[in-house]
Backbone bond lengths (Angstrom), bond angles and torsions (degrees), N, CA, C in turn:
res aa  C-N    CA-C-N  psi(-1)  N-CA   C-N-CA  omega(-1)  CA-C   N-CA-C  phi
1 X - - - 1.473 - - 1.521 109.48 -
2 X 1.325 116.11 -46.95 1.464 119.35 -178.41 1.526 110.59 -66.24
3 X 1.334 116.42 -44.73 1.465 119.64 179.79 1.515 111.00 -63.41
4 X 1.337 116.15 -38.05 1.459 119.98 -179.27 1.529 109.78 -64.06
5 X 1.338 116.23 -40.97 1.470 120.40 -179.59 1.524 109.91 -64.34
6 X 1.339 117.34 -42.00 1.470 119.60 -179.35 1.525 110.13 -64.06
7 X 1.336 116.76 -40.25 1.468 120.30 -179.67 1.529 110.20 -62.49
8 X 1.331 116.32 -39.13 1.464 119.47 -178.77 1.521 110.30 -72.59
9 X 1.333 116.48 -37.94 1.465 120.56 -178.77 1.527 109.61 -68.69
10 X 1.341 116.26 -48.89 1.466 120.45 179.96 1.522 108.33 -129.02
11 X 1.339 117.37 87.18 1.463 120.82 -177.88 1.521 111.84 -62.74
12 X 1.327 116.22 119.00 1.460 119.73 179.58 1.525 109.54 -79.45
13 X 1.324 117.85 154.13 1.473 121.67 -179.36 1.529 112.05 -52.95
14 X 1.330 116.76 -37.77 1.469 120.09 -178.90 1.522 110.57 -63.59
15 X 1.327 116.33 -43.03 1.471 120.39 -179.15 1.522 109.78 -66.00
16 X 1.332 116.48 -42.03 1.469 120.38 -179.23 1.523 109.90 -64.64
17 X 1.336 116.66 -44.26 1.465 120.38 -179.60 1.524 110.49 -64.07
18 X 1.344 115.84 -42.17 1.463 120.00 -178.54 1.524 110.51 -63.18
19 X 1.335 116.68 -47.67 1.472 119.78 -178.88 1.528 110.30 -64.69
20 X 1.331 117.06 -39.29 1.464 120.60 179.32 1.519 110.65 -65.76
21 X 1.335 116.28 -39.84 1.463 121.12 179.24 1.525 110.16 -64.25
22 X 1.331 116.02 -45.25 1.469 120.67 179.62 1.520 109.99 -62.81
23 X 1.326 117.13 -39.82 1.466 120.82 179.75 1.522 110.81 -64.34
24 X 1.334 116.49 -41.77 1.470 120.38 -179.89 1.526 110.13 -65.34
25 X 1.321 117.01 -43.52 1.464 121.08 179.19 1.524 109.85 -62.77
26 X 1.335 116.61 -41.90 1.466 120.55 179.51 1.518 110.93 -62.38
27 X 1.329 117.12 -41.41 1.470 121.08 -179.95 1.531 110.07 -64.16
28 X 1.332 116.40 -44.49 1.467 119.93 179.38 1.526 110.49 -64.77
29 X 1.329 116.19 -41.33 1.465 120.81 -178.48 1.525 110.60 -61.50
30 X 1.334 116.76 -46.84 1.470 119.96 -179.39 1.524 110.03 -68.31
31 X 1.325 116.74 -32.61 1.467 120.12 -179.44 1.531 110.32 -68.65
32 X 1.330 116.66 -37.63 1.468 120.98 178.89 1.530 109.43 -65.26
33 X 1.329 116.42 -42.29 1.478 120.16 -179.64 1.529 107.54 -75.26
């Protein structure tokens, strides 16, 4: 909970890259189906 709050308050580059990567993969996955 505490770590999640810190990530939301100050998004670290790793978190942003990870979420962006997951979003891109999700878009490609749904597009393939």
